[in-house]
TIKE-506570 format. One line per field, with one value per residue (C-alpha): residue in one letter; residue number from 1; chain; y, x, z. Coordinates in Angstrom, 2 decimals, decimal comma, padded with zeros to 5 digits. Example, Ala and Ser with C-alpha at 12.3 -4.5 7.8 and 13.67 -1.06 7.14 Angstrom:
resn	(A  S)
resi	(1  2)
chain	(A  A)
Y	(-004,50  -001,06)
X	(012,30  013,67)
Z	(007,80  007,14)
// end
This chain:
resn	(X  X  X  X  X  X  X  X  X  X  X  X  X  X  X  X  X  X  X  X  X  X  X  X  X  X  X  X  X  X  X  X  X  X  X  X  X  X  X  X  X  X  X  X  X  X  X  X  X  X  X  X  X  X  X  X  X  X  X  X  X  X  X  X  X  X  X  X  X  X  X  X  X  X  X  X  X  X  X  X  X  X  X  X  X  X  X  X  X  X  X  X  X  X  X  X  X  X  X  X  X  X  X  X  X  X  X  X  X  X  X  X  X  X  X  X  X  X  X  X  X  X  X  X  X  X  X  X  X  X  X  X  X  X  X  X  X  X  X  X  X  X  X  X  X  X  X  X  X  X  X  X  X  X  X  X  X  X  X  X  X  X  X  X  X  X  X  X  X  X  X  X  X  X  X  X  X  X  X  X  X  X  X  X  X  X  X  X  X  X  X  X  X  X  X  X  X  X  X  X  X  X  X  X  X  X  X  X  X  X  X  X  X  X  X  X  X  X  X  X  X  X  X  X  X  X  X  X  X  X  X  X  X  X  X  X  X  X  X  X  X  X  X)
resi	(1  2  3  4  5  6  7  8  9  10  11  12  13  14  15  16  17  18  19  20  21  22  23  24  25  26  27  28  29  30  31  32  33  34  35  36  37  38  39  40  41  42  43  44  45  46  47  48  49  50  51  52  53  54  55  56  57  58  59  60  61  62  63  64  65  66  67  68  69  70  71  72  73  74  75  76  77  78  79  80  81  82  83  84  85  86  87  88  89  90  91  92  93  94  95  96  97  98  99  100  101  102  103  104  105  106  107  108  109  110  111  112  113  114  115  116  117  118  119  120  121  122  123  124  125  126  127  128  129  130  131  132  133  134  135  136  137  138  139  140  141  142  143  144  145  146  147  148  149  150  151  152  153  154  155  156  157  158  159  160  161  162  163  164  165  166  167  168  169  170  171  172  173  174  175  176  177  178  179  180  181  182  183  184  185  186  187  188  189  190  191  192  193  194  195  196  197  198  199  200  201  202  203  204  205  206  207  208  209  210  211  212  213  214  215  216  217  218  219  220  221  222  223  224  225  226  227  228  229  230  231  232  233  234  235  236  237  238  239  240  241  242  243)
chain	(A  A  A  A  A  A  A  A  A  A  A  A  A  A  A  A  A  A  A  A  A  A  A  A  A  A  A  A  A  A  A  A  A  A  A  A  A  A  A  A  A  A  A  A  A  A  A  A  A  A  A  A  A  A  A  A  A  A  A  A  A  A  A  A  A  A  A  A  A  A  A  A  A  A  A  A  A  A  A  A  A  A  A  A  A  A  A  A  A  A  A  A  A  A  A  A  A  A  A  A  A  A  A  A  A  A  A  A  A  A  A  A  A  A  A  A  A  A  A  A  A  A  A  A  A  A  A  A  A  A  A  A  A  A  A  A  A  A  A  A  A  A  A  A  A  A  A  A  A  A  A  A  A  A  A  A  A  A  A  A  A  A  A  A  A  A  A  A  A  A  A  A  A  A  A  A  A  A  A  A  A  A  A  A  A  A  A  A  A  A  A  A  A  A  A  A  A  A  A  A  A  A  A  A  A  A  A  A  A  A  A  A  A  A  A  A  A  A  A  A  A  A  A  A  A  A  A  A  A  A  A  A  A  A  A  A  A  A  A  A  A  A  A)
Y	(-010,64  -011,39  -009,69  -007,75  -006,86  -004,86  -004,90  -003,88  -002,37  -004,17  -003,03  -001,92  -000,53  -004,14  -005,69  -003,05  -000,65  001,28  002,32  005,99  006,68  004,44  004,49  003,45  003,93  005,48  002,90  005,05  008,69  010,02  011,24  008,11  008,83  007,76  004,04  002,99  -000,30  -000,15  001,89  002,44  004,57  002,78  003,08  003,05  000,22  -001,42  001,95  003,22  006,32  006,55  007,96  011,37  012,24  013,29  012,01  013,67  013,63  015,74  018,56  018,57  017,64  016,03  015,93  012,77  013,32  009,93  006,68  005,15  001,37  -000,25  -002,88  -000,86  001,47  005,02  007,67  010,92  014,09  017,43  019,64  021,64  019,71  018,44  014,77  012,57  010,89  007,06  005,70  008,37  007,30  008,89  008,89  008,31  009,69  008,96  011,73  010,22  011,91  010,97  007,43  006,85  008,18  006,02  002,89  003,64  004,35  001,18  -000,98  000,69  -000,26  -003,91  -003,80  -002,38  -005,01  -007,82  -006,58  -006,18  -009,67  -011,31  -009,72  -008,76  -011,24  -008,64  -008,38  -005,24  -003,75  -000,75  001,70  004,58  006,23  009,42  010,09  009,89  009,24  006,66  005,04  001,41  000,05  -003,23  -005,60  -005,16  -005,07  -004,58  -002,69  -002,35  001,12  001,41  000,13  003,26  003,26  -000,50  -000,43  002,22  000,37  -002,87  -001,38  000,51  -002,52  -004,47  -001,54  -001,38  -005,19  -004,45  -007,30  -008,26  -007,85  -010,46  -010,28  -013,30  -014,32  -017,64  -019,47  -018,65  -022,04  -022,21  -018,64  -019,19  -022,30  -020,10  -019,73  -016,31  -014,90  -012,77  -010,15  -008,21  -009,26  -009,62  -011,39  -008,70  -010,90  -010,83  -014,19  -014,39  -013,53  -016,60  -015,20  -013,65  -011,35  -012,03  -009,54  -011,22  -009,20  -012,11  -013,37  -011,00  -010,68  -012,55  -011,35  -010,80  -007,32  -005,44  -002,32  -001,14  -001,58  -000,75  -003,54  -003,89  -002,44  -000,19  001,85  002,84  004,91  005,61  005,58  007,70  006,22  009,47  008,40  005,44  006,02  003,98  003,56  001,38  -001,42  -003,56  -001,27  000,60  003,13  003,56  006,69  006,70  009,08  008,67  010,52)
X	(015,82  013,03  009,69  010,91  014,33  015,23  018,96  020,70  017,57  015,41  011,83  010,34  007,30  006,15  007,32  005,29  003,13  002,25  005,86  006,55  009,95  013,09  016,86  019,07  022,41  023,24  024,92  025,30  024,64  025,44  023,75  021,63  020,07  020,36  020,45  019,57  020,13  016,56  013,71  010,01  009,55  007,11  008,90  005,82  004,36  001,03  -000,55  000,37  002,56  005,86  006,04  007,36  009,22  012,52  015,90  017,26  020,98  023,45  020,88  020,19  017,01  016,91  013,49  012,67  010,26  010,31  012,13  013,78  014,00  017,05  019,36  018,83  016,06  017,34  015,55  015,35  016,16  014,46  016,48  019,04  018,83  022,03  022,86  023,99  027,38  027,65  028,05  025,95  023,39  020,08  016,51  013,89  010,36  007,51  004,91  001,97  -000,93  000,01  000,88  -002,24  -004,45  -002,76  -003,15  -006,89  -007,26  -005,40  -007,51  -010,64  -009,58  -009,28  -012,78  -014,00  -012,16  -013,49  -017,09  -016,91  -015,31  -017,76  -020,96  -020,22  -017,48  -015,13  -011,31  -009,26  -007,67  -005,90  -005,95  -004,31  -004,51  -003,63  -004,15  -007,87  -009,06  -008,52  -009,80  -010,08  -010,86  -012,77  -013,45  -017,22  -019,16  -022,53  -023,63  -027,14  -028,75  -028,32  -024,72  -023,16  -025,60  -025,46  -021,69  -021,49  -023,90  -022,09  -018,65  -019,68  -021,44  -018,13  -016,20  -018,73  -018,43  -014,96  -013,33  -009,84  -006,94  -004,16  -000,90  001,40  004,17  003,95  006,33  005,48  003,94  001,76  000,53  -000,40  -002,36  -004,76  -007,98  -008,45  -005,29  -004,60  -007,37  -005,88  -006,60  -002,81  -000,61  001,71  003,86  007,42  008,38  011,60  009,76  009,92  007,87  004,43  002,88  -000,81  -003,29  -006,44  -009,53  -010,98  -014,20  -014,13  -010,90  -007,64  -005,02  -001,37  -000,33  002,83  001,34  000,59  -002,86  -004,82  -005,56  -009,31  -011,87  -013,53  -010,30  -010,96  -014,04  -016,99  -016,27  -018,00  -018,38  -017,90  -018,33  -018,64  -017,31  -017,16  -013,61  -014,11  -016,43  -015,93  -014,03  -015,65  -013,80  -014,89  -013,73  -013,96  -013,09  -012,73  -015,69)
Z	(-001,31  001,19  001,61  004,64  003,12  000,04  -000,67  002,57  004,20  006,64  005,99  009,26  007,36  006,64  009,90  011,83  009,82  013,06  013,58  013,03  014,57  014,85  015,21  012,27  010,63  007,14  004,90  001,87  000,94  -002,51  -005,68  -005,83  -002,42  001,22  002,11  005,69  007,47  008,73  007,38  008,01  004,97  002,63  -000,74  -002,93  -005,07  -005,90  -006,34  -002,90  -003,00  -001,02  002,51  003,45  006,58  008,08  009,20  012,42  013,11  015,18  015,52  011,76  009,79  006,37  004,74  002,85  -000,08  -001,85  -002,56  -005,62  -005,85  -007,18  -005,76  -002,49  -001,37  -002,01  000,12  -001,82  000,23  -000,44  -002,64  -000,72  002,58  004,28  003,80  006,68  005,74  005,65  009,17  010,74  013,43  012,64  013,83  011,10  011,39  008,98  008,44  010,37  008,82  005,26  006,14  008,23  005,46  002,92  005,06  005,51  001,78  000,77  003,08  001,78  -001,79  -000,69  000,76  -002,49  -004,46  -002,28  -002,60  -006,41  -006,85  -004,44  -005,65  -009,28  -010,28  -011,64  -011,52  -011,11  -014,25  -012,72  -009,80  -008,06  -004,65  -002,89  000,89  001,45  -002,11  -004,90  -008,02  -009,02  -012,47  -012,98  -015,87  -015,55  -018,86  -017,34  -014,18  -012,74  -012,71  -008,96  -008,97  -007,33  -004,39  -003,94  -003,93  -001,37  000,95  000,51  001,09  004,21  005,62  005,40  007,04  009,82  010,34  011,83  009,99  011,20  008,77  008,89  007,03  006,29  004,02  002,10  -000,24  -003,80  -004,70  -001,53  -002,14  -005,76  -004,77  -002,68  -004,76  -006,33  -004,76  -007,75  -008,01  -011,00  -014,53  -015,04  -012,55  -011,20  -008,94  -010,33  -011,72  -009,58  -006,32  -004,10  -001,20  -001,52  001,05  001,66  003,03  004,40  005,32  007,22  005,73  002,75  000,68  000,40  -002,04  -002,77  -001,74  -000,70  000,95  004,42  006,05  009,16  011,67  010,88  008,47  011,12  011,14  007,48  008,42  006,13  002,40  -000,29  -003,79  -005,62  -009,24  -011,53  -015,01  -018,20  -019,48  -022,52  -023,53  -020,48  -018,05  -015,21  -013,01  -009,45  -007,59  -003,82  -000,96  002,75  004,32)
// end
């Protein structure tokens, strides 16, 4: 199973994160969900929630409200919506506002992660995001009194720098040889994964990641550091919001 494939589905969401509509064919449709041959629905993972959207077929609409990962990617239809039978040609459409906000939010978290690692030497211990807002936890025993203000200034300076974001896929051994490629306290790359997707905010942050991102930091827009909380002896939780 390659990085751009999951079971029988080619992952258009990773091949082109700007894609919002596409043509595809239903391979399976039953109680497990709907399996497509090609899909731009991000299935969720790495803290990024799954996409929502619709399938359009023969004048009918099926709302997609989530994805379940198994041997295949099973799209989950809204309760009561009609299900296109296997073999049906359908048009897929991702809800643009939700996806775009999640891409901006995810990239914003990588900027935050890069700044905290570079300037404070801390690794990530956890995180979560919703469209336009997120939290990230860091192994950071001590913080200066002006940490919240400094962090906001540093993050927004990197966003304003309009740093390019490159994505590439490397063989596992080559990827793990990149210095500091794992920014979480625990290595979350599955042991049987032979390819690793790398997201590079050029000049700031390089890390293994499976989510969708904008093309440059400027597309994130200003970020507010809403709150810094203590979550244990050495754990600090940073809550951020897109301004």
